[in-house]
Every structure is written in structure tokens, then in C-alpha cells.
C-alpha positions in Angstrom: 9.2 -20.1 -4.9 12.5 -19.1 -6.4 15.7 -19.5 -4.6 16.2 -15.7 -4.6 12.8 -15.3 -2.8 13.7 -18.1 -0.3 17.1 -16.5 0.4 15.5 -13.1 1.0 12.9 -14.5 3.4 15.6 -16.3 5.3 17.9 -13.2 5.4 15.2 -11.0 7.0 13.0 -13.6 8.7 10.0 -12.4 6.7 6.5 -13.5 7.6 3.5 -14.0 5.3 1.8 -10.9 6.7 3.3 -7.5 6.7 2.1 -4.6 8.9 1.5 -1.5 6.8 1.7 1.7 8.7 -0.2 4.0 6.3 -3.7 3.5 7.7 -3.2 3.2 11.4 -6.1 3.7 13.9 -6.7 7.4 14.7 -8.4 9.4 17.4 -11.4 11.6 16.4 -11.4 13.6 13.3 -8.0 15.2 13.5 -6.2 12.1 12.2 -4.1 11.8 15.3 -2.7 8.3 15.6 -4.1 6.2 18.4 -0.7 5.1 19.7 -2.0 3.0 22.5 -4.2 1.0 20.1 -1.3 0.6 17.7 0.8 -0.8 20.6 -2.0 -3.4 21.3 -2.1 -4.3 17.6 1.7 -4.6 17.4 1.7 -6.9 20.4 -1.0 -9.2 18.9 0.8 -9.2 15.6 4.2 -10.0 17.1 2.8 -12.7 19.3 1.3 -14.4 16.2 4.8 -14.8 14.8 4.9 -11.8 12.4 7.5 -9.1 12.4 7.4 -6.9 9.3 6.7 -3.2 9.6 6.4 -0.9 6.6 6.4 2.9 7.0 7.2 6.0 5.0 8.2 9.6 5.4 4.8 11.1 4.6 2.4 8.5 6.1 0.0 10.0 8.5 1.3 13.5 7.8 4.8 12.5 8.7 3.8 10.9 12.0 3.9 7.2 11.0 7.7 6.8 11.4 7.6 8.2 15.0 4.7 5.9 15.8 6.7 2.9 14.7 9.5 4.1 17.0 7.1 4.3 20.0 5.1 1.2 19.3 7.8 -1.1 17.9 11.4 0.1 18.1 11.4 1.2 21.7 9.5 -1.9 22.9 11.1 -4.8 21.0 14.7 -5.9 20.5 15.9 -4.5 17.2 16.8 -7.9 15.7 13.3 -9.2 16.4 11.6 -7.3 13.6 12.1 -6.2 10.0 11.8 -2.4 9.4 11.0 -1.0 6.0 11.1 2.7 5.0 11.0 4.6 1.8 12.7 7.6 0.1 10.2 10.3 -1.0 12.1 12.0 -3.8 9.3 14.6 -4.2 10.4 15.9 -0.8 13.9 16.6 -2.1 14.9 19.8 -3.9 18.6 19.0 -4.2 20.9 15.9 -4.1 21.8 16.8 -0.6 18.2 16.5 0.5 18.4 12.7 -0.1 20.9 12.3 2.7 19.0 14.8 4.9 15.7 12.9 4.5 17.4 9.6 5.1 19.0 10.9 8.3 15.6 12.3 9.5 14.0 8.9 8.9 16.6 7.1 11.0 16.0 9.6 13.8 12.2 9.5 13.5 12.2 5.7 13.6 14.8 5.6 16.4 17.1 3.2 14.6 20.6 3.0 13.2 19.6 1.0 10.1 16.7 -0.1 7.9 16.3 -3.7 7.0 14.8 -2.8 3.7 14.9 0.7 2.1 12.8 1.5 -1.0 12.6 4.3 -3.5 9.0 5.3 -2.9 6.2 5.1 -5.5 8.6 4.9 -8.5 7.6 5.9 -12.0 9.6 7.2 -14.9 9.5 10.9 -13.9 10.4 10.2 -10.3 13.1 7.7 -11.4 14.6 10.5 -13.5 14.8 12.7 -10.4 16.4 9.8 -8.4 19.0 9.5 -11.3 19.7 13.2 -11.2 20.1 13.3 -7.4 22.2 10.1 -7.2 19.7 8.1 -5.1 20.9 4.8 -6.3 24.5 5.6 -5.5 23.6 7.0 -2.1 21.6 3.9 -1.2 24.5 1.6 -2.3 26.8 3.7 0.0 24.3 3.2 2.9 24.3 -0.5 2.2 28.1 -0.6 2.3 28.0 1.3 5.7 25.3 -1.2 7.0 22.6 1.4 7.3 20.5 -0.4 4.7 20.5 -4.2 4.6 18.5 -4.6 1.4 17.5 -2.1 -1.3 14.7 -1.8 -3.8 11.7 0.3 -4.8 7.9 0.4 -4.6 6.2 1.0 -7.9 3.3 3.1 -9.2 4.1 3.7 -12.8 3.4 2.2 -16.2 4.5 -1.2 -17.5 7.0 0.6 -19.8 8.4 2.6 -16.9 9.0 -0.6 -14.9 10.6 -2.4 -17.9 13.1 0.5 -18.4 13.9 0.8 -14.7 14.5 -3.0 -14.2 16.6 -3.2 -17.3 18.9 -0.5 -16.1 19.0 -1.2 -12.3 18.2 -4.8 -11.8 21.7 -5.6 -10.5 21.3 -3.0 -7.8 17.8 -4.1 -6.8 17.2 -6.7 -4.1 13.4 -6.5 -3.9 10.4 -4.8 -5.6 7.1 -3.8 -3.9 4.2 -4.0 -6.3 0.4 -3.4 -6.2 -1.1 -6.8 -6.5 -4.7 -8.0 -6.1 -7.2 -10.1 -8.0 -8.9 -7.1 -9.5 -5.9 -5.2 -10.8 -4.4 -8.5 -12.1 -7.0 -8.3 -14.9 -5.3 -5.0 -16.1 -1.6 -4.3 -16.5 -0.4 -5.6 -13.1 0.1 -9.2 -14.2 2.5 -8.0 -16.9 4.4 -5.9 -14.3 4.6 -8.8 -12.0 6.0 -11.0 -14.8 8.7 -8.3 -15.6 10.0 -8.4 -12.0 9.8 -12.2 -12.0 11.9 -12.4 -15.1 14.7 -10.8 -13.2 14.3 -13.3 -10.3 13.5 -10.6 -7.8 11.3 -11.3 -4.7 8.1 -9.3 -4.6 6.4 -7.6 -1.7 2.6 -7.2 -2.3 1.0 -3.9 -1.4 -2.7 -3.1 -1.7 -4.0 -6.7 -1.6 -7.5 -5.4 -0.8 -7.0 -2.3 -3.0 -7.3 0.2 -0.3 -10.3 -1.5 1.2 -12.3 -1.8 -2.0 -12.1 -5.6 -2.1 -13.1 -5.7 1.6 -16.2 -3.6 1.1 -17.9 -5.2 -1.8 -21.5 -4.6 -2.9 -23.8 -7.2 -1.4 -24.5 -8.9 -4.7 -20.8 -9.5 -5.3 -20.0 -10.5 -1.7 -22.8 -13.1 -2.0 -20.6 -14.9 -4.6 -18.1 -15.5 -1.9 -20.6 -16.2 0.8 -22.2 -19.0 -1.2 -18.8 -20.7 -1.3 -17.6 -19.9 2.3 -20.3 -18.3 4.4 -17.9 -17.4 7.3 -15.0 -16.0 5.3 -14.7 -12.2 5.0 -14.3 -10.6 1.6 -10.9 -9.3 2.6 -9.7 -12.9 3.4 -10.4 -14.0 -0.2 -8.3 -11.1 -1.5 -5.4 -11.8 0.9 -5.4 -15.5 0.2 -5.3 -14.9 -3.6 -2.1 -12.8 -3.3 -0.5 -15.1 -0.7 -0.9 -18.0 -3.1 1.5 -16.4 -5.6 4.9 -18.2 -5.0 7.1 -15.2 -5.7 5.3 -13.0 -3.2 7.3 -13.0 0.0 4.8 -11.1 2.2 1.4 -9.6 1.9 1.5 -6.0 3.1 -1.8 -4.9 4.7 -2.6 -1.4 6.0 -4.7 -2.4 9.0 -6.8 0.3 10.7 -8.2 -1.7 13.7 -7.8 -4.9 15.6 -10.6 -6.6 13.7 -8.8 -6.2 10.4 -5.5 -7.4 12.0 -7.1 -10.5 13.5 -8.9 -11.3 10.3 -5.6 -11.2 8.4 -3.8 -13.3 11.0 -6.5 -15.9 11.0 -6.6 -15.9 7.2 -2.9 -16.6 6.8 -2.6 -19.0 9.8 -1.8 -22.5 8.5 -2.2 -21.2 4.9 -2.8 -23.7 2.2 -3.0 -23.1 -1.6 -6.3 -22.2 -3.1 -8.2 -24.8 -5.0 -9.4 -24.6 -8.6 -12.9 -24.1 -7.3 -11.9 -21.2 -5.1 -10.1 -19.5 -8.0 -13.3 -19.9 -10.1 -15.2 -18.1 -7.3 -12.7 -15.2 -7.3 -12.7 -15.0 -11.1 -16.5 -14.7 -11.0 -16.4 -11.9 -8.4 -13.6 -10.1 -10.3 -15.7 -10.2 -13.4 -18.7 -8.7 -11.6 -16.5 -5.9 -10.2 -15.2 -5.1 -13.7 -18.7 -4.2 -14.7 -18.8 -1.4 -12.2 -17.3 1.8 -13.6 -15.6 2.7 -10.4 -12.8 5.2 -9.7 -9.5 3.2 -9.3 -8.7 4.9 -6.0 -6.7 2.9 -3.4 -7.3 5.6 -0.7 -3.6 6.0 -0.2 -4.1 9.8 0.5 -1.1 10.9 -1.6 -3.6 13.6 -2.7 -4.1 14.9 0.9 -2.1 18.1 0.2 -5.1 19.6 -1.6 -4.9 23.4 -0.9 -8.7 23.5 -0.5 -8.7 20.7 1.9 -11.0 18.4 -0.2 -11.0 14.9 1.3 -10.5 13.4 -2.1 -10.0 9.8 -1.1 -13.1 9.9 1.1 -15.2 11.4 -1.7 -14.1 8.6 -4.0 -14.9 6.0 -1.4 -18.4 7.4 -1.1 -18.8 7.6 -4.9 -17.5 4.1 -5.5 -20.0 2.7 -3.0 -22.7 4.5 -4.9 -21.5 3.0 -8.2 -21.8 -0.4 -6.6 -25.2 -0.2 -5.0 -26.7 2.8 -6.9 -28.3 4.1 -3.8 -28.7 7.8 -4.2 -30.0 8.2 -0.7 -27.0 6.5 0.8 -24.7 8.5 -1.4 -26.2 11.9 -0.5 -26.4 11.0 3.2 -22.7 10.2 3.3 -21.7 13.1 1.0 -23.5 15.7 3.1 -21.1 14.9 6.0 -18.4 16.6 4.0 -18.1 20.4 4.6 -19.8 22.3 1.7 -16.7 24.4 1.1 -14.6 21.2 0.8 -16.8 19.0 -1.4 -16.2 18.0 -5.0 -17.6 21.2 -6.4 -14.8 23.2 -4.5 -12.1 21.7 -6.7 -10.1 24.5 -8.5 -8.2 22.1 -10.8 -4.9 23.4 -9.5 -3.0 20.1 -10.3 -1.5 19.4 -6.9 -3.3 16.0 -6.9 -1.4 15.0 -10.1 0.8 13.0 -7.7 -1.9 10.3 -7.6 -0.1 6.9 -8.1 -3.1 5.6 -10.0 -2.9 8.5 -12.4 -6.6 9.4 -11.8 -7.6 12.7 -13.4 -8.9 13.9 -10.1 -10.3 17.3 -11.2 -12.4 15.6 -13.9 -13.7 13.0 -11.5 -14.6 15.7 -9.0 -16.6 17.5 -11.7 -18.4 14.1 -12.4 -19.3 13.7 -8.8 -20.3 17.4 -8.3 -22.9 17.0 -11.0 -24.7 14.4 -8.9 -25.4 17.0 -6.2 
């Protein structure tokens, strides 16, 4: 691990496991956060020696930050945990909105400062808007005033986007949050990681199990792992793979229930490096996954503003499972639970979902899915 990464870990007392607050447990079908369950999970997480909480302005329809206040900020000494939030430039219409949103976030979280503050889901177009609205200068000012301790960005753009952003802003950047997992590593994500590494910046890993995809493998692929370690979950293999990268300072996991939390805690407890044999097992499983023509959805729900109310991420989850097991019965059974006026065929190709960080052509994939029904 580089000295920069070691120093960053020491500065913020960063643990191996980060608590992502994008997929919190909910009550019923209205997506209301189950705050009491979150509190229980936070207590177990903190007791296990972890302390890193990652939220954002739009998570859970804007309720995640307040949940963090209720479950963490109000219940633990401020210096006992690391709090991360992000600036959503798409919610800003003027330069003044940057300061307004930042102030709202401090209020929602019930804090006077963020340990780490990130420009959210950066790509070339969003970065241009940050440049126009002076986000970099504003965040530097907040650092000078002590309202931000460390500054960086989370990234969802192309390799060329990242190269240009790092070349221009690397002196201002303390940390970069990247999507890393053993499946995406086979695409362009290894190259993106190497770009950040070349500037000696610590990396926070997001989407280690790719929105749950690497935790819900088709049986014939999961069997590859089970033959090696019968008692290990599919998710644990994905988490260990990322945790074994020296420059990764923490593995951020969006945990939706206590079972996932405990699995992650146990996975990273007394962590040791993976063996050559274990890497070979992961490579074999990754190769099998590549043969499945799945939709590269991470179920982040950035597309949840669909004016028709189509549950896009849910439909992709059902479809990807079908592409893995080819069970038309299972596909139709799950698909029929979606309201007829909100299924794939209801898509009007309005373009609102173009915000997708994975740059999926959602209207086209909706047409593809609709044909099956």
C-alpha cells in the first residue's frame, strides 16, 4: 500500500468495510427506510470496529442523509465515525445552488462538517458543469473553513473522462471512489484504476458485488466457488477480491439487511491475501459470467425518476436472472408482479433515464425485454 493511502487511512481512521447508505432496509413496498433496523445494523457494524458511512443527497429519495443523522450522528460521538457525502451537480441550476445543496446536506446529516466530500458520479459532462459552477473552488473553500476534511469524487464515466479530470485536478483531489469488482475488472475498470494509482491517490471501492449481481450468481457459476470453499458466500469472494488490492483503502458495501452485514464483517475479519488458487477460481467464475449477455445494471436506481414509474432496476434484475438460468417460467412469474402499466412495454423513450451511470440504453433494453412478454 502506498504511503498516501496509509496516511489517508490514518487521518480518517478508515476501516476495511464501509457502510453504504444507498440500499438500506425498507418497510413494505413504499421504500420507507426501516430506521430501527438500520440502528441495529449500525450498532453491530460499529461494535465490530468499523466506522465509515457513505451517503448522498438523492439516496432513498433524499431520505438517506436524515437516516444517517438519526442512526449514527445522534447516537455516536462525532469523532468516532467517518462521514462521507456527495455533491449532486444535476440538482443545481446555478452556481449558488452548490452552496445551497451543501448547506442542506450538513443540516440533513446533523453535522457541522464532512470527513470526506465527493463530487458525485463524475463524468465529462457533469465535470463541465462543476467547472462552470465553481464546485472545485467551493469545496476548497469549505476545506479551508474546516467543513470538509478531505475532497475527491466518485466516478461513473469513460476512461478518457477520468484521464482528463485527473490530469487537470489531481492536485486538488485527496481520494477517488471507483467501481471495482472482479467482473468489471475485465473491461475498462482496471485501466481506470491504474490511472488513479499513477497519481498516487487512495481509492475507495464501490459496487464490489456489482449491485448484488455477484452475490446472486446462477447455480452453475456459484458451484465453481462452492467446490473450492463450500461454506463461503458468493458475495464474500467478491469482497475479498477487492479487499486484496493494496491501494483500496475501504470496500464500500450497500447492505440491505443484517445477514449481508454479518457476512461482510466475517469476510473481512482477520483478512489475509488471496492465494493463487483462489484467484484461479475467481477467474474461472468471471469467465463464465462473461458468457452471459446480461444488462450491466448495478441497481443504483439513478433511473428511479422515470415519469411512468417503471421500476427499471427491478426489471433488469429479473431479466438478468433469466439470462443466467434461462427459466422462462421464473422470469414470467417474477415479471407479472410488476404493474401492467409500469412494465417494460410502458416505456415512452423520454430520455430521463439517460442519467444511468453505466450508460445503458435503457429504452432499447426495455423494448428487448417487452418482446419476451
